[in-house]
Structure formats: C-alpha cells, structure tokens
C-alpha positions as CSV (number, residue, x, y, z in Angstrom):
1,M,174.7,39.6,-199.2
2,D,177.5,42.1,-199.1
3,M,179.2,42.3,-195.8
4,E,181.7,44.8,-194.5
5,I,183.5,44.2,-191.2
6,E,185.6,47.1,-190.0
7,G,189.1,46.7,-188.6
8,F,190.3,43.6,-190.4
9,T,194.0,43.4,-191.4
10,P,194.7,42.6,-195.1
11,L,195.3,39.0,-194.1
12,Q,192.0,38.8,-192.2
13,R,190.2,40.4,-195.1
14,E,191.7,37.8,-197.5
15,L,190.6,35.0,-195.1
16,A,187.1,36.5,-194.8
17,D,186.8,36.6,-198.6
18,R,187.8,33.0,-198.9
19,I,185.5,31.9,-196.0
20,W,182.6,33.8,-197.5
21,A,183.0,32.2,-200.9
22,L,182.7,28.6,-199.5
23,E,179.6,26.9,-200.5
24,S,179.0,24.3,-197.8
25,P,179.8,23.4,-194.2
26,E,182.0,20.6,-195.6
27,A,184.0,23.1,-197.6
28,L,184.5,25.2,-194.5
29,I,185.8,22.2,-192.6
30,E,188.1,21.3,-195.4
31,F,189.4,24.9,-195.6
32,F,190.2,25.0,-191.9
33,D,191.9,21.5,-192.2
34,L,194.2,22.7,-195.0
35,L,195.2,26.0,-193.3
36,P,198.7,26.2,-191.9
37,R,198.7,26.1,-188.1
38,N,199.9,29.8,-187.9
39,L,196.7,31.0,-189.7
40,L,194.2,29.0,-187.7
41,Q,193.6,31.5,-185.0
42,D,193.1,34.4,-187.4
43,A,190.8,32.3,-189.5
44,Y,188.7,31.3,-186.5
45,V,188.4,34.9,-185.4
46,V,187.4,35.9,-188.9
47,Y,184.8,33.1,-189.0
48,K,183.3,34.1,-185.7
49,M,183.1,37.8,-186.8
50,I,181.3,36.7,-190.0
51,M,178.9,34.6,-187.9
52,E,178.2,37.4,-185.4
53,T,177.7,40.0,-188.1
54,T,175.4,37.7,-190.0
55,L,173.3,37.0,-186.9
56,D,173.1,40.7,-186.1
57,D,171.8,41.4,-189.6
58,W,169.2,38.5,-189.5
59,D,165.5,39.4,-189.4
60,W,164.3,37.7,-186.3
61,S,160.7,39.0,-186.5
62,D,159.2,35.8,-187.9
63,C,160.0,32.8,-185.8
64,S,156.9,30.9,-186.7
65,E,158.8,28.0,-188.2
66,A,160.9,27.6,-185.1
67,H,157.8,27.7,-182.9
68,A,156.2,25.0,-185.0
69,V,159.2,22.7,-184.6
70,I,159.2,23.4,-180.8
71,E,155.5,22.5,-180.6
72,R,156.0,19.3,-182.6
73,V,158.8,18.3,-180.2
74,R,156.7,19.1,-177.2
75,N,153.9,16.9,-178.5
76,L,156.0,13.9,-179.1
77,P,155.0,10.8,-177.1
78,C,157.5,10.0,-174.3
C-alpha cells in the first residue's frame, strides 16, 4: 500500500519511510528503542499518523471474523 500523509517535515517523512519499511512489531520496538531521545516525539507522532491513516483507509464492511470471535467468547463456559 502506498501512503501519502500531507504536512510532514523532511525529518518526519524520513521517519515515516523507515517505520513503514519495518517488517514486524518487534522491529518497530527495536527502532524506537534505538532512536535518540530528541527524535522520539517526532517518531511517535509519525507512527500515530500512519496508524490513523491506515485505519481510515481500512475496509470495515466485513466484520464477520470479528463477530465470530465475539460469539465464541460469549459462549465460553464461566
């Protein structure tokens, strides 16, 4: 998926490219752990913007899998 978020500074665009290229949640955690303290806030804002944009673009019309999980949980014995 190609994503374009308007209004990023060149630094934020670089952070976004690096975050987007990460292949796993563990790689994301490692990326944040290795960032200098002065970049953490920018990186966090960029990450949140990526997540918000991704969720906005998501097709929420088929939630049947989520409904099936909810029903399984509801029917668990207490």
